[in-house]
N, C-alpha and C positions, 0 to 999 in steps of 0.2 A: 119046200122046208116049215117041220111042225115049228109053231111060235115059238116052244118050251126050248128047244136045238139052235134056234136064235136068239132065244133072249142069254142060253149060256153061255154063247160063241161071243155074244157082246159083255158079256157081265167077264168075261177072260179078257178081254181088253184085244180080240179080235171079230172089226166090224169091216172087213173086205167086203165079205158076203151082201151088207148095207149097202154100202154104198156105190155095189154096180149098179143097184137098181133104182138109184133115187141121185141124180147127178147135184141137183142140189143139197144135198145130207154132204155129198163129199167136200163142195165147196165149202160149206162153212163152219163144217169140223171133218180137215183131213187127216184130222189124229183121233178121233173118237173118243177127246176129252169129254165132250159135252156127251154123249149118248151113254159110253160107262158113266158120267156120275149121272145121271140124269137113272140109267137104272140100279147106281148102289143107295141111291137117293130115298126110290120108291123100295128094293130092298127095305132098308131103313123101317121103313112107313108097317111094312107089312111086318114083320118082327116084333113090335110094338103089338 
């Protein structure tokens, strides 16, 4: 899957595709809160 599509899905809150590939990520962040916050923070830095 292209990185842009992955980022769009994760930013929208859909991280199922990420957790399927990484059991450690699924265990650490089962609801995707950390991943979503990281993407929002990164987007904020880019827009500055």
